[in-house]
N, CA, C and O atoms as a GROMACS GRO file, in nm:
protein
  200
    1MET      N    1   0.319   1.169   1.855
    1MET     CA    2   0.442   1.095   1.788
    1MET      C    3   0.418   0.962   1.748
    1MET      O    4   0.462   0.932   1.637
    2VAL      N    5   0.355   0.870   1.817
    2VAL     CA    6   0.320   0.721   1.815
    2VAL      C    7   0.236   0.728   1.674
    2VAL      O    8   0.269   0.658   1.578
    3LYS      N    9   0.130   0.815   1.671
    3LYS     CA   10   0.044   0.823   1.566
    3LYS      C   11   0.128   0.851   1.405
    3LYS      O   12   0.108   0.787   1.302
    4LEU      N   13   0.207   0.945   1.423
    4LEU     CA   14   0.291   0.999   1.326
    4LEU      C   15   0.387   0.868   1.251
    4LEU      O   16   0.393   0.840   1.132
    5ILE      N   17   0.450   0.809   1.356
    5ILE     CA   18   0.530   0.672   1.306
    5ILE      C   19   0.430   0.568   1.234
    5ILE      O   20   0.455   0.498   1.136
    6THR      N   21   0.288   0.577   1.322
    6THR     CA   22   0.233   0.464   1.269
    6THR      C   23   0.182   0.484   1.146
    6THR      O   24   0.154   0.393   1.069
    7GLU      N   25   0.167   0.608   1.122
    7GLU     CA   26   0.096   0.641   0.952
    7GLU      C   27   0.229   0.643   0.865
    7GLU      O   28   0.222   0.599   0.750
    8LYS      N   29   0.354   0.693   0.916
    8LYS     CA   30   0.459   0.663   0.809
    8LYS      C   31   0.450   0.488   0.770
    8LYS      O   32   0.421   0.442   0.659
    9VAL      N   33   0.478   0.420   0.873
    9VAL     CA   34   0.489   0.278   0.886
    9VAL      C   35   0.333   0.222   0.763
    9VAL      O   36   0.352   0.148   0.666
   10SER      N   37   0.238   0.261   0.790
   10SER     CA   38   0.127   0.230   0.751
   10SER      C   39   0.153   0.265   0.540
   10SER      O   40   0.138   0.187   0.446
   11ALA      N   41   0.197   0.419   0.545
   11ALA     CA   42   0.219   0.491   0.394
   11ALA      C   43   0.323   0.369   0.350
   11ALA      O   44   0.316   0.314   0.240
   12TRP      N   45   0.407   0.339   0.439
   12TRP     CA   46   0.532   0.257   0.327
   12TRP      C   47   0.494   0.128   0.323
   12TRP      O   48   0.531   0.065   0.224
   13ARG      N   49   0.412   0.057   0.428
   13ARG     CA   50   0.353  -0.064   0.345
   13ARG      C   51   0.254  -0.073   0.238
   13ARG      O   52   0.239  -0.179   0.177
   14ARG      N   53   0.183   0.037   0.208
   14ARG     CA   54   0.117   0.066   0.085
   14ARG      C   55   0.187   0.042  -0.004
   14ARG      O   56   0.183  -0.060  -0.073
   15TYR      N   57   0.295   0.173  -0.019
   15TYR     CA   58   0.387   0.151  -0.083
   15TYR      C   59   0.460   0.067  -0.172
   15TYR      O   60   0.476   0.072  -0.294
   16ARG      N   61   0.507  -0.023  -0.072
   16ARG     CA   62   0.574  -0.164  -0.100
   16ARG      C   63   0.454  -0.260  -0.170
   16ARG      O   64   0.488  -0.339  -0.258
   17ALA      N   65   0.328  -0.253  -0.132
   17ALA     CA   66   0.237  -0.345  -0.185
   17ALA      C   67   0.212  -0.312  -0.322
   17ALA      O   68   0.189  -0.403  -0.402
   18SER      N   69   0.214  -0.177  -0.362
   18SER     CA   70   0.150  -0.140  -0.505
   18SER      C   71   0.298  -0.172  -0.571
   18SER      O   72   0.307  -0.219  -0.684
   19VAL      N   73   0.405  -0.144  -0.492
   19VAL     CA   74   0.509  -0.168  -0.603
   19VAL      C   75   0.532  -0.329  -0.641
   19VAL      O   76   0.574  -0.370  -0.749
   20ARG      N   77   0.497  -0.407  -0.530
   20ARG     CA   78   0.492  -0.562  -0.548
   20ARG      C   79   0.419  -0.578  -0.676
   20ARG      O   80   0.469  -0.606  -0.785
   21GLU      N   81   0.273  -0.551  -0.645
   21GLU     CA   82   0.178  -0.578  -0.746
   21GLU      C   83   0.193  -0.516  -0.873
   21GLU      O   84   0.160  -0.594  -0.962
   22LEU      N   85   0.237  -0.387  -0.925
   22LEU     CA   86   0.288  -0.357  -1.037
   22LEU      C   87   0.380  -0.423  -1.100
   22LEU      O   88   0.366  -0.449  -1.219
   23SER      N   89   0.474  -0.455  -1.041
   23SER     CA   90   0.590  -0.523  -1.092
   23SER      C   91   0.559  -0.656  -1.134
   23SER      O   92   0.619  -0.706  -1.228
   24ARG      N   93   0.456  -0.728  -1.063
   24ARG     CA   94   0.400  -0.864  -1.152
   24ARG      C   95   0.353  -0.845  -1.265
   24ARG      O   96   0.375  -0.931  -1.350
   25LEU      N   97   0.284  -0.741  -1.296
   25LEU     CA   98   0.252  -0.692  -1.431
   25LEU      C   99   0.328  -0.717  -1.555
   25LEU      O  100   0.434  -0.653  -1.556
   26THR      N  101   0.308  -0.790  -1.659
   26THR     CA  102   0.375  -0.793  -1.760
   26THR      C  103   0.424  -0.640  -1.826
   26THR      O  104   0.379  -0.530  -1.796
   27ASP      N  105   0.518  -0.667  -1.914
   27ASP     CA  106   0.506  -0.484  -1.994
   27ASP      C  107   0.380  -0.464  -2.086
   27ASP      O  108   0.323  -0.355  -2.088
   28ARG      N  109   0.351  -0.533  -2.136
   28ARG     CA  110   0.195  -0.546  -2.203
   28ARG      C  111   0.078  -0.460  -2.113
   28ARG      O  112   0.006  -0.365  -2.141
   29GLU      N  113   0.098  -0.547  -1.985
   29GLU     CA  114   0.001  -0.478  -1.890
   29GLU      C  115   0.005  -0.365  -1.864
   29GLU      O  116  -0.091  -0.289  -1.847
   30LEU      N  117   0.138  -0.338  -1.858
   30LEU     CA  118   0.166  -0.194  -1.784
   30LEU      C  119   0.128  -0.104  -1.894
   30LEU      O  120   0.063  -0.002  -1.869
   31ALA      N  121   0.170  -0.140  -2.038
   31ALA     CA  122   0.133  -0.031  -2.124
   31ALA      C  123   0.000  -0.003  -2.170
   31ALA      O  124  -0.040   0.091  -2.240
   32GLU      N  125  -0.055  -0.090  -2.126
   32GLU     CA  126  -0.238  -0.093  -2.149
   32GLU      C  127  -0.290   0.007  -2.031
   32GLU      O  128  -0.400   0.062  -2.035
   33LEU      N  129  -0.208   0.022  -1.940
   33LEU     CA  130  -0.247   0.073  -1.832
   33LEU      C  131  -0.181   0.227  -1.869
   33LEU      O  132  -0.233   0.321  -1.809
   34GLY      N  133  -0.111   0.246  -1.928
   34GLY     CA  134  -0.031   0.389  -1.978
   34GLY      C  135   0.088   0.430  -1.889
   34GLY      O  136   0.133   0.541  -1.860
   35LEU      N  137   0.135   0.270  -1.847
   35LEU     CA  138   0.251   0.306  -1.772
   35LEU      C  139   0.388   0.221  -1.809
   35LEU      O  140   0.372   0.121  -1.880
   36SER      N  141   0.508   0.250  -1.771
   36SER     CA  142   0.600   0.152  -1.826
   36SER      C  143   0.691   0.130  -1.688
   36SER      O  144   0.680   0.206  -1.592
   37ARG      N  145   0.772   0.027  -1.690
   37ARG     CA  146   0.858  -0.001  -1.545
   37ARG      C  147   0.926   0.123  -1.464
   37ARG      O  148   0.932   0.129  -1.341
   38SER      N  149   0.969   0.206  -1.540
   38SER     CA  150   1.031   0.319  -1.471
   38SER      C  151   0.906   0.396  -1.401
   38SER      O  152   0.932   0.473  -1.310
   39ASP      N  153   0.783   0.379  -1.438
   39ASP     CA  154   0.681   0.466  -1.363
   39ASP      C  155   0.595   0.389  -1.226
   39ASP      O  156   0.489   0.429  -1.177
   40ILE      N  157   0.668   0.281  -1.188
   40ILE     CA  158   0.645   0.206  -1.114
   40ILE      C  159   0.631   0.270  -0.972
   40ILE      O  160   0.524   0.292  -0.915
   41GLU      N  161   0.737   0.293  -0.932
   41GLU     CA  162   0.777   0.371  -0.816
   41GLU      C  163   0.691   0.504  -0.770
   41GLU      O  164   0.628   0.533  -0.668
   42ALA      N  165   0.716   0.565  -0.884
   42ALA     CA  166   0.604   0.713  -0.883
   42ALA      C  167   0.482   0.713  -0.871
   42ALA      O  168   0.419   0.798  -0.809
   43VAL      N  169   0.424   0.593  -0.945
   43VAL     CA  170   0.265   0.564  -0.931
   43VAL      C  171   0.243   0.511  -0.773
   43VAL      O  172   0.145   0.552  -0.711
   44ALA      N  173   0.344   0.414  -0.707
   44ALA     CA  174   0.337   0.363  -0.586
   44ALA      C  175   0.340   0.462  -0.486
   44ALA      O  176   0.267   0.442  -0.389
   45ARG      N  177   0.417   0.577  -0.487
   45ARG     CA  178   0.454   0.675  -0.412
   45ARG      C  179   0.318   0.729  -0.386
   45ARG      O  180   0.268   0.727  -0.274
   46VAL      N  181   0.249   0.787  -0.509
   46VAL     CA  182   0.143   0.865  -0.508
   46VAL      C  183  -0.001   0.762  -0.440
   46VAL      O  184  -0.094   0.800  -0.370
   47SER      N  185   0.019   0.669  -0.477
   47SER     CA  186  -0.100   0.569  -0.424
   47SER      C  187  -0.077   0.571  -0.269
   47SER      O  188  -0.177   0.566  -0.198
   48ALA      N  189   0.023   0.576  -0.224
   48ALA     CA  190   0.062   0.549  -0.052
   48ALA      C  191   0.032   0.654   0.005
   48ALA      O  192  -0.002   0.641   0.123
   49THR      N  193   0.030   0.790  -0.050
   49THR     CA  194   0.003   0.898   0.055
   49THR      C  195  -0.152   0.913   0.047
   49THR      O  196  -0.187   0.989   0.137
   50PHE      N  197  -0.236   0.879  -0.011
   50PHE     CA  198  -0.384   0.905  -0.021
   50PHE      C  199  -0.445   0.784   0.079
   50PHE      O  200  -0.566   0.774   0.096
   0.00000   0.00000   0.00000
């Protein structure tokens, strides 16, 4: 049980870090990566699960 909670908290922290980093990019930088602002949360969600 504790391990599951720890894993969930870690995943949430990775998600928030990814959102924070991607949000700092300009629209142009995001476009160069093939992303838009509306993609940030989905990309962060995927990156947090691995």
